[in-house]
TIDONU-488050 format. One line per field, with one value per residue: residue number from 0; x, y, z of N, C-alpha, C in turn. Coordinates in steps of 0.05 Angstrom, whole numbers, padded with zeros to 5 digits. Example, Ala and Ser with C-alpha at 12.3 -4.5 7.8 and 13.67 -1.06 7.14 Angstrom:
2
i <- (0; 1)
n.u <- (00264; 00257)
n.v <- (-00114; -00045)
n.w <- (00156; 00142)
ca.u <- (00246; 00273)
ca.v <- (-00090; -00021)
ca.w <- (00156; 00143)
c.u <- (00264; 00258)
c.v <- (-00066; 00001)
c.w <- (00156; 00157)
// end
This chain:
269
i <- (0; 1; 2; 3; 4; 5; 6; 7; 8; 9; 10; 11; 12; 13; 14; 15; 16; 17; 18; 19; 20; 21; 22; 23; 24; 25; 26; 27; 28; 29; 30; 31; 32; 33; 34; 35; 36; 37; 38; 39; 40; 41; 42; 43; 44; 45; 46; 47; 48; 49; 50; 51; 52; 53; 54; 55; 56; 57; 58; 59; 60; 61; 62; 63; 64; 65; 66; 67; 68; 69; 70; 71; 72; 73; 74; 75; 76; 77; 78; 79; 80; 81; 82; 83; 84; 85; 86; 87; 88; 89; 90; 91; 92; 93; 94; 95; 96; 97; 98; 99; 100; 101; 102; 103; 104; 105; 106; 107; 108; 109; 110; 111; 112; 113; 114; 115; 116; 117; 118; 119; 120; 121; 122; 123; 124; 125; 126; 127; 128; 129; 130; 131; 132; 133; 134; 135; 136; 137; 138; 139; 140; 141; 142; 143; 144; 145; 146; 147; 148; 149; 150; 151; 152; 153; 154; 155; 156; 157; 158; 159; 160; 161; 162; 163; 164; 165; 166; 167; 168; 169; 170; 171; 172; 173; 174; 175; 176; 177; 178; 179; 180; 181; 182; 183; 184; 185; 186; 187; 188; 189; 190; 191; 192; 193; 194; 195; 196; 197; 198; 199; 200; 201; 202; 203; 204; 205; 206; 207; 208; 209; 210; 211; 212; 213; 214; 215; 216; 217; 218; 219; 220; 221; 222; 223; 224; 225; 226; 227; 228; 229; 230; 231; 232; 233; 234; 235; 236; 237; 238; 239; 240; 241; 242; 243; 244; 245; 246; 247; 248; 249; 250; 251; 252; 253; 254; 255; 256; 257; 258; 259; 260; 261; 262; 263; 264; 265; 266; 267; 268)
n.u <- (01776; 01751; 01708; 01680; 01660; 01623; 01591; 01566; 01540; 01504; 01474; 01455; 01418; 01381; 01356; 01332; 01342; 01313; 01285; 01314; 01355; 01410; 01466; 01495; 01557; 01612; 01674; 01733; 01785; 01852; 01847; 01798; 01731; 01702; 01652; 01605; 01556; 01490; 01456; 01395; 01352; 01321; 01355; 01372; 01413; 01470; 01535; 01576; 01635; 01701; 01694; 01708; 01703; 01711; 01702; 01684; 01625; 01595; 01585; 01555; 01559; 01513; 01520; 01566; 01638; 01654; 01649; 01664; 01606; 01540; 01503; 01446; 01409; 01355; 01325; 01357; 01419; 01484; 01549; 01604; 01670; 01698; 01746; 01799; 01862; 01916; 01960; 01998; 02051; 02055; 02003; 01961; 01927; 01883; 01872; 01829; 01821; 01838; 01810; 01789; 01839; 01865; 01828; 01835; 01888; 01882; 01845; 01878; 01891; 01924; 01990; 02021; 02064; 02118; 02167; 02186; 02197; 02128; 02092; 02041; 02039; 01998; 01987; 02008; 02008; 01961; 01994; 01984; 02005; 02002; 01942; 01931; 01941; 01911; 01857; 01851; 01861; 01818; 01778; 01782; 01775; 01741; 01787; 01856; 01901; 01947; 01977; 01983; 02046; 02064; 02079; 02095; 02049; 02052; 02093; 02122; 02118; 02150; 02196; 02177; 02158; 02106; 02092; 02061; 02008; 01990; 01982; 01944; 01902; 01888; 01874; 01831; 01795; 01788; 01828; 01859; 01901; 01934; 01916; 01966; 01985; 02016; 02024; 02038; 02053; 02075; 02050; 01999; 01933; 01871; 01820; 01774; 01785; 01790; 01742; 01717; 01750; 01741; 01680; 01681; 01716; 01685; 01630; 01641; 01677; 01646; 01610; 01569; 01556; 01491; 01457; 01467; 01425; 01444; 01501; 01515; 01558; 01596; 01641; 01639; 01625; 01568; 01582; 01629; 01673; 01676; 01629; 01584; 01601; 01626; 01578; 01552; 01586; 01574; 01520; 01520; 01540; 01595; 01626; 01624; 01639; 01671; 01667; 01648; 01616; 01638; 01677; 01731; 01756; 01803; 01839; 01893; 01887; 01898; 01930; 01906; 01851; 01842; 01837; 01786; 01754; 01760; 01744; 01691; 01669; 01680; 01654; 01681; 01694)
n.v <- (01379; 01391; 01352; 01360; 01410; 01398; 01363; 01400; 01431; 01399; 01385; 01434; 01441; 01408; 01430; 01468; 01518; 01556; 01584; 01625; 01686; 01686; 01708; 01670; 01654; 01615; 01589; 01555; 01570; 01565; 01528; 01551; 01565; 01612; 01659; 01700; 01745; 01747; 01715; 01698; 01682; 01641; 01657; 01707; 01755; 01748; 01771; 01772; 01732; 01701; 01634; 01578; 01512; 01478; 01505; 01532; 01538; 01603; 01675; 01720; 01784; 01817; 01858; 01874; 01860; 01794; 01742; 01675; 01635; 01613; 01608; 01623; 01581; 01579; 01570; 01529; 01514; 01528; 01513; 01561; 01585; 01649; 01671; 01704; 01680; 01702; 01751; 01781; 01790; 01822; 01832; 01808; 01746; 01758; 01807; 01869; 01888; 01855; 01823; 01861; 01889; 01846; 01836; 01883; 01874; 01831; 01847; 01883; 01937; 01954; 01938; 01930; 01954; 01941; 01889; 01818; 01803; 01807; 01864; 01904; 01949; 01968; 02001; 02050; 02118; 02144; 02177; 02236; 02224; 02170; 02167; 02184; 02141; 02100; 02118; 02126; 02076; 02051; 02077; 02067; 02009; 01952; 01950; 01954; 02007; 02058; 02117; 02173; 02197; 02256; 02325; 02353; 02396; 02418; 02450; 02417; 02369; 02348; 02300; 02265; 02199; 02190; 02225; 02224; 02199; 02235; 02280; 02256; 02250; 02301; 02317; 02289; 02318; 02310; 02334; 02398; 02412; 02455; 02522; 02555; 02535; 02484; 02415; 02377; 02323; 02285; 02290; 02272; 02245; 02272; 02246; 02275; 02301; 02259; 02237; 02278; 02269; 02215; 02208; 02247; 02222; 02173; 02191; 02230; 02290; 02339; 02326; 02348; 02335; 02325; 02374; 02368; 02367; 02361; 02334; 02268; 02253; 02261; 02293; 02322; 02383; 02423; 02465; 02453; 02445; 02397; 02375; 02359; 02324; 02283; 02262; 02245; 02203; 02168; 02158; 02129; 02083; 02081; 02091; 02087; 02110; 02117; 02068; 02099; 02140; 02181; 02211; 02226; 02276; 02303; 02266; 02226; 02185; 02114; 02064; 02014; 02032; 02058; 02015; 01999; 02039; 02043; 01995; 01994; 02042; 02036; 01993; 01940; 01872)
n.w <- (02027; 01981; 01984; 02032; 02018; 01973; 02005; 02040; 02006; 01985; 02031; 02046; 02000; 02016; 02055; 02030; 01997; 01972; 02004; 02027; 02017; 01973; 01950; 01905; 01907; 01909; 01925; 01928; 01962; 01980; 02020; 02045; 02042; 02005; 02014; 01989; 01999; 02028; 02075; 02099; 02154; 02208; 02247; 02241; 02207; 02166; 02142; 02081; 02083; 02099; 02106; 02147; 02144; 02193; 02231; 02296; 02337; 02351; 02361; 02315; 02287; 02260; 02198; 02214; 02232; 02211; 02256; 02289; 02285; 02290; 02229; 02202; 02156; 02118; 02165; 02186; 02222; 02214; 02240; 02234; 02226; 02219; 02219; 02193; 02164; 02196; 02176; 02198; 02241; 02284; 02301; 02344; 02352; 02381; 02380; 02378; 02328; 02290; 02249; 02212; 02200; 02170; 02132; 02105; 02085; 02054; 02013; 01985; 02003; 02039; 02049; 02094; 02146; 02144; 02123; 02127; 02180; 02158; 02184; 02211; 02246; 02284; 02326; 02308; 02290; 02238; 02184; 02140; 02094; 02090; 02092; 02045; 02008; 02029; 02027; 01966; 01946; 01969; 01947; 01893; 01896; 01865; 01835; 01818; 01837; 01813; 01827; 01776; 01748; 01770; 01774; 01836; 01869; 01918; 01962; 02002; 01990; 01947; 01925; 01962; 01989; 01980; 01941; 01893; 01903; 01940; 01904; 01870; 01909; 01913; 01864; 01862; 01889; 01945; 01975; 01995; 02017; 02065; 02090; 02079; 02035; 02041; 02048; 02091; 02096; 02134; 02183; 02232; 02227; 02251; 02288; 02274; 02232; 02196; 02191; 02157; 02113; 02096; 02088; 02042; 02007; 02004; 01983; 01941; 01921; 01925; 01964; 02025; 02087; 02120; 02155; 02228; 02283; 02336; 02371; 02382; 02411; 02468; 02473; 02430; 02416; 02398; 02365; 02345; 02286; 02256; 02271; 02242; 02205; 02237; 02259; 02217; 02199; 02240; 02235; 02191; 02207; 02206; 02250; 02322; 02361; 02429; 02484; 02528; 02507; 02483; 02429; 02417; 02383; 02373; 02373; 02346; 02292; 02294; 02261; 02269; 02282; 02232; 02196; 02209; 02198; 02141; 02121; 02135; 02112; 02057; 02049; 02045; 02031)
ca.u <- (01760; 01723; 01687; 01667; 01643; 01602; 01576; 01554; 01520; 01483; 01454; 01438; 01397; 01358; 01344; 01313; 01354; 01297; 01271; 01331; 01368; 01437; 01485; 01514; 01591; 01628; 01696; 01754; 01810; 01876; 01835; 01778; 01708; 01700; 01622; 01599; 01532; 01475; 01439; 01376; 01339; 01308; 01378; 01383; 01422; 01499; 01543; 01598; 01663; 01714; 01689; 01726; 01684; 01717; 01700; 01664; 01600; 01601; 01570; 01560; 01548; 01500; 01529; 01596; 01655; 01648; 01657; 01654; 01580; 01520; 01484; 01414; 01404; 01336; 01316; 01372; 01445; 01512; 01573; 01626; 01691; 01702; 01777; 01820; 01889; 01927; 01983; 02018; 02066; 02051; 01976; 01955; 01899; 01863; 01872; 01808; 01819; 01848; 01792; 01790; 01866; 01871; 01811; 01846; 01907; 01866; 01836; 01900; 01882; 01951; 02013; 02032; 02084; 02147; 02164; 02204; 02170; 02108; 02082; 02021; 02041; 01969; 01983; 02022; 01990; 01963; 02002; 01971; 02013; 01988; 01917; 01920; 01944; 01889; 01833; 01853; 01857; 01793; 01759; 01782; 01769; 01764; 01807; 01885; 01903; 01973; 01971; 01998; 02071; 02061; 02098; 02085; 02043; 02054; 02121; 02133; 02117; 02171; 02209; 02164; 02149; 02077; 02081; 02041; 01985; 01981; 01969; 01918; 01880; 01880; 01862; 01803; 01783; 01789; 01842; 01869; 01919; 01927; 01921; 01991; 01994; 02026; 02008; 02046; 02054; 02081; 02031; 01984; 01910; 01857; 01791; 01753; 01797; 01787; 01708; 01710; 01761; 01728; 01661; 01689; 01724; 01660; 01610; 01647; 01689; 01627; 01593; 01568; 01536; 01466; 01462; 01456; 01415; 01457; 01520; 01510; 01581; 01597; 01664; 01640; 01605; 01553; 01596; 01655; 01679; 01667; 01602; 01564; 01619; 01627; 01551; 01544; 01597; 01559; 01492; 01523; 01550; 01626; 01640; 01605; 01654; 01684; 01644; 01637; 01601; 01658; 01692; 01755; 01759; 01829; 01860; 01906; 01876; 01914; 01927; 01882; 01826; 01835; 01823; 01756; 01737; 01758; 01728; 01662; 01666; 01678; 01638; 01700; 01688)
ca.v <- (01400; 01389; 01330; 01378; 01428; 01382; 01357; 01422; 01439; 01376; 01388; 01459; 01438; 01392; 01449; 01484; 01544; 01574; 01601; 01639; 01699; 01681; 01718; 01648; 01654; 01595; 01585; 01546; 01588; 01559; 01515; 01564; 01573; 01642; 01664; 01729; 01750; 01754; 01695; 01708; 01660; 01646; 01664; 01729; 01758; 01747; 01782; 01756; 01730; 01673; 01611; 01554; 01489; 01462; 01525; 01527; 01557; 01628; 01696; 01736; 01810; 01826; 01877; 01882; 01840; 01766; 01724; 01653; 01631; 01594; 01626; 01612; 01580; 01572; 01561; 01510; 01529; 01515; 01531; 01566; 01604; 01667; 01684; 01703; 01675; 01725; 01753; 01800; 01783; 01841; 01832; 01784; 01739; 01768; 01839; 01878; 01895; 01832; 01820; 01886; 01888; 01824; 01843; 01903; 01861; 01810; 01864; 01897; 01965; 01953; 01918; 01927; 01978; 01930; 01863; 01803; 01790; 01827; 01876; 01923; 01969; 01973; 02025; 02072; 02137; 02147; 02204; 02248; 02213; 02143; 02169; 02185; 02114; 02085; 02130; 02126; 02050; 02047; 02091; 02051; 01984; 01930; 01953; 01961; 02033; 02065; 02141; 02177; 02209; 02284; 02347; 02362; 02423; 02426; 02451; 02403; 02337; 02343; 02276; 02250; 02172; 02189; 02252; 02225; 02194; 02259; 02295; 02246; 02257; 02331; 02320; 02279; 02340; 02305; 02352; 02419; 02421; 02477; 02549; 02566; 02520; 02464; 02391; 02368; 02297; 02268; 02301; 02253; 02255; 02270; 02232; 02300; 02306; 02237; 02239; 02291; 02258; 02190; 02218; 02257; 02198; 02153; 02203; 02249; 02312; 02357; 02321; 02360; 02323; 02340; 02392; 02353; 02386; 02360; 02313; 02248; 02249; 02282; 02311; 02338; 02406; 02435; 02486; 02440; 02449; 02369; 02362; 02347; 02302; 02260; 02254; 02228; 02180; 02150; 02151; 02109; 02062; 02072; 02094; 02085; 02124; 02098; 02060; 02119; 02159; 02204; 02208; 02239; 02281; 02313; 02244; 02220; 02159; 02096; 02044; 01995; 02043; 02063; 01996; 01997; 02060; 02036; 01969; 02001; 02063; 02028; 01962; 01917; 01845)
ca.w <- (02026; 01957; 01991; 02051; 01998; 01958; 02030; 02051; 01982; 01985; 02058; 02041; 01983; 02029; 02077; 02019; 01992; 01957; 02024; 02037; 01995; 01974; 01924; 01904; 01901; 01929; 01912; 01945; 01965; 01998; 02048; 02060; 02029; 02004; 02008; 01990; 01996; 02049; 02083; 02122; 02165; 02234; 02265; 02236; 02181; 02165; 02118; 02068; 02098; 02096; 02126; 02151; 02153; 02217; 02257; 02318; 02338; 02367; 02357; 02291; 02289; 02238; 02190; 02224; 02228; 02213; 02275; 02280; 02296; 02276; 02209; 02193; 02128; 02116; 02189; 02197; 02227; 02209; 02251; 02217; 02235; 02202; 02227; 02172; 02168; 02208; 02162; 02212; 02266; 02304; 02305; 02357; 02342; 02399; 02379; 02373; 02300; 02274; 02226; 02199; 02190; 02150; 02107; 02091; 02072; 02035; 01990; 01972; 02009; 02053; 02048; 02121; 02150; 02145; 02115; 02135; 02177; 02154; 02207; 02207; 02262; 02292; 02343; 02299; 02281; 02211; 02172; 02118; 02069; 02093; 02089; 02016; 01995; 02038; 02013; 01942; 01941; 01976; 01926; 01869; 01893; 01867; 01813; 01832; 01829; 01818; 01816; 01754; 01758; 01759; 01787; 01860; 01874; 01947; 01969; 02024; 01983; 01927; 01935; 01986; 01975; 01975; 01926; 01874; 01919; 01950; 01887; 01858; 01926; 01912; 01839; 01864; 01903; 01974; 01997; 01982; 02032; 02089; 02076; 02072; 02013; 02049; 02055; 02119; 02093; 02158; 02201; 02242; 02219; 02276; 02279; 02263; 02199; 02179; 02185; 02134; 02089; 02091; 02078; 02014; 01991; 01992; 01968; 01921; 01930; 01929; 01983; 02049; 02107; 02129; 02181; 02253; 02307; 02359; 02368; 02401; 02427; 02496; 02470; 02401; 02422; 02371; 02349; 02334; 02261; 02242; 02283; 02219; 02189; 02253; 02266; 02193; 02197; 02260; 02225; 02164; 02220; 02204; 02277; 02348; 02383; 02449; 02502; 02550; 02494; 02471; 02403; 02416; 02351; 02366; 02372; 02319; 02283; 02292; 02235; 02274; 02277; 02206; 02186; 02210; 02183; 02111; 02115; 02138; 02090; 02026; 02045; 02034; 02039)
c.u <- (01740; 01704; 01669; 01647; 01616; 01577; 01559; 01532; 01498; 01462; 01441; 01414; 01373; 01344; 01327; 01324; 01336; 01286; 01292; 01342; 01396; 01450; 01501; 01540; 01607; 01651; 01716; 01778; 01830; 01857; 01807; 01755; 01701; 01670; 01618; 01568; 01514; 01457; 01415; 01358; 01329; 01327; 01388; 01397; 01457; 01508; 01568; 01623; 01672; 01706; 01704; 01708; 01690; 01713; 01679; 01641; 01605; 01580; 01575; 01543; 01535; 01505; 01556; 01617; 01652; 01664; 01652; 01626; 01563; 01501; 01463; 01415; 01375; 01322; 01335; 01401; 01465; 01533; 01595; 01644; 01699; 01728; 01789; 01844; 01902; 01958; 02007; 02030; 02061; 02021; 01966; 01926; 01875; 01859; 01839; 01798; 01830; 01837; 01795; 01816; 01875; 01850; 01825; 01872; 01895; 01859; 01856; 01899; 01915; 01968; 02029; 02052; 02114; 02143; 02187; 02215; 02153; 02094; 02062; 02025; 02012; 01963; 02000; 02003; 01990; 01971; 01986; 01983; 02003; 01960; 01910; 01923; 01921; 01868; 01833; 01851; 01827; 01772; 01760; 01779; 01747; 01786; 01835; 01886; 01930; 01971; 01991; 02024; 02070; 02078; 02082; 02071; 02042; 02086; 02134; 02128; 02140; 02191; 02201; 02155; 02123; 02068; 02060; 02010; 01974; 01969; 01948; 01897; 01874; 01870; 01831; 01787; 01781; 01806; 01848; 01892; 01915; 01930; 01939; 02001; 02011; 02011; 02011; 02042; 02059; 02068; 02009; 01954; 01889; 01830; 01771; 01761; 01787; 01757; 01706; 01725; 01748; 01706; 01662; 01696; 01699; 01638; 01614; 01658; 01669; 01608; 01595; 01547; 01514; 01473; 01452; 01450; 01433; 01480; 01510; 01536; 01582; 01619; 01663; 01614; 01594; 01567; 01626; 01656; 01670; 01647; 01588; 01575; 01618; 01601; 01544; 01562; 01589; 01535; 01499; 01541; 01583; 01640; 01618; 01616; 01668; 01666; 01634; 01624; 01616; 01668; 01722; 01764; 01787; 01848; 01869; 01893; 01901; 01907; 01904; 01854; 01821; 01826; 01794; 01742; 01741; 01744; 01696; 01653; 01665; 01666; 01655; 01694; 01707)
c.v <- (01401; 01371; 01346; 01401; 01420; 01371; 01376; 01430; 01418; 01381; 01416; 01456; 01421; 01408; 01468; 01511; 01566; 01590; 01621; 01663; 01694; 01688; 01687; 01654; 01640; 01587; 01575; 01565; 01581; 01548; 01529; 01564; 01599; 01643; 01692; 01730; 01757; 01729; 01705; 01683; 01664; 01658; 01688; 01736; 01758; 01761; 01764; 01753; 01707; 01654; 01583; 01530; 01475; 01483; 01513; 01548; 01578; 01648; 01711; 01762; 01814; 01853; 01891; 01858; 01814; 01751; 01698; 01653; 01612; 01612; 01610; 01608; 01562; 01557; 01540; 01523; 01515; 01528; 01536; 01584; 01624; 01681; 01678; 01694; 01699; 01730; 01767; 01790; 01799; 01849; 01809; 01768; 01750; 01798; 01848; 01880; 01873; 01826; 01839; 01892; 01868; 01830; 01865; 01898; 01848; 01827; 01884; 01930; 01972; 01930; 01917; 01956; 01962; 01898; 01847; 01808; 01815; 01834; 01895; 01951; 01982; 01997; 02049; 02091; 02140; 02177; 02213; 02233; 02184; 02150; 02169; 02162; 02100; 02096; 02126; 02092; 02041; 02055; 02077; 02017; 01974; 01931; 01963; 01989; 02043; 02097; 02151; 02196; 02234; 02297; 02350; 02391; 02435; 02426; 02433; 02372; 02330; 02318; 02259; 02221; 02172; 02215; 02249; 02216; 02219; 02278; 02283; 02249; 02287; 02336; 02306; 02299; 02334; 02323; 02377; 02432; 02441; 02504; 02563; 02546; 02496; 02437; 02374; 02336; 02277; 02276; 02277; 02268; 02253; 02254; 02256; 02299; 02281; 02229; 02249; 02277; 02231; 02196; 02227; 02236; 02178; 02163; 02221; 02273; 02338; 02354; 02339; 02347; 02340; 02353; 02374; 02376; 02386; 02338; 02292; 02244; 02268; 02300; 02326; 02362; 02412; 02454; 02477; 02439; 02423; 02357; 02345; 02323; 02276; 02250; 02237; 02203; 02160; 02143; 02128; 02084; 02056; 02077; 02091; 02098; 02107; 02093; 02081; 02140; 02182; 02194; 02215; 02251; 02293; 02291; 02238; 02190; 02140; 02075; 02023; 02007; 02051; 02042; 01989; 02017; 02060; 02014; 01981; 02024; 02056; 01997; 01940; 01896; 01835)
c.w <- (02008; 01972; 02012; 02032; 01986; 01983; 02035; 02031; 01982; 02011; 02055; 02021; 01995; 02045; 02065; 02013; 01981; 01977; 02038; 02012; 02002; 01948; 01922; 01892; 01917; 01911; 01933; 01943; 01987; 02026; 02058; 02035; 02030; 01997; 02009; 01984; 02022; 02052; 02101; 02130; 02192; 02259; 02263; 02210; 02187; 02141; 02106; 02086; 02086; 02116; 02131; 02161; 02184; 02239; 02280; 02327; 02359; 02361; 02331; 02295; 02262; 02225; 02196; 02219; 02229; 02238; 02272; 02294; 02281; 02256; 02200; 02163; 02128; 02142; 02200; 02208; 02222; 02218; 02231; 02231; 02213; 02204; 02202; 02179; 02178; 02194; 02181; 02239; 02290; 02310; 02321; 02348; 02354; 02397; 02368; 02343; 02281; 02247; 02206; 02184; 02165; 02131; 02088; 02072; 02049; 02009; 01980; 01980; 02028; 02047; 02076; 02122; 02144; 02134; 02125; 02161; 02172; 02179; 02189; 02223; 02273; 02305; 02332; 02291; 02246; 02202; 02147; 02091; 02066; 02082; 02065; 02002; 02005; 02028; 01985; 01934; 01950; 01959; 01904; 01867; 01883; 01847; 01832; 01824; 01838; 01811; 01794; 01764; 01748; 01780; 01812; 01857; 01900; 01952; 01982; 02014; 01960; 01938; 01956; 01974; 01971; 01957; 01905; 01880; 01929; 01926; 01873; 01879; 01920; 01883; 01842; 01879; 01936; 01989; 01980; 01993; 02056; 02074; 02068; 02048; 02017; 02051; 02081; 02117; 02122; 02182; 02209; 02232; 02243; 02268; 02267; 02236; 02186; 02173; 02159; 02107; 02080; 02076; 02046; 01996; 01984; 01978; 01948; 01936; 01939; 01956; 02014; 02065; 02117; 02157; 02211; 02273; 02329; 02356; 02391; 02416; 02447; 02493; 02445; 02405; 02393; 02354; 02337; 02299; 02244; 02254; 02262; 02206; 02211; 02260; 02240; 02191; 02221; 02249; 02201; 02180; 02217; 02232; 02295; 02366; 02402; 02466; 02521; 02529; 02481; 02440; 02402; 02388; 02349; 02365; 02350; 02317; 02279; 02273; 02241; 02269; 02245; 02189; 02185; 02196; 02152; 02104; 02116; 02114; 02062; 02023; 02034; 02046; 02056)
// end
């Protein structure tokens, strides 16, 4: 692997790296070359990712999840495979969110839903308790975060496994719970609610999205309470909705969908 790395660097030097922008950070990690930064060339723009030198040519989505592909380096092309090692036995290698899920795991935002064997439960619904953990870990990335041990202020979270995470989310101003004073930790989170939670976690507790004249999504009417939040989520490229032009605002977010929201909202590598 070291020989391959040296050969790659030598060949890149011959191509003239001065003609491209590259945040140089190359490191060997468990058989992979970890490359972080941005490379621009005749073939477009690629984003940071994990690249395997033995990969096959494919198609890369600029600004999106890394896929195997030919990446332009000063006008030359090098084939890389950006498929992360799949850590979860219940996430097939051809699952639409496999890269997002494994990036979430690699960055310490999730440890999965079960161990021995390690599972992610991609089709399970995201609960409000799980959401608190996901958002706080994303907000504090790249630092590891453990919430302080405090007394619960919600009557329905005392003794709950996520009690301290929920209190930390409240302290950060991301949630105040329901009007009746409860938090309902085991309730699912809708895609409309997640839009608001994500944007507040990303931009700060006082954030309010700009008013949108109209919704781009066929099932989000202009008088929907979350229209502006959902529209801003789309403006920032965190969601594109469903292929039929809908958003499904009242549908509960799955753990697979959550991985995409988190990677994009917090710009995780």
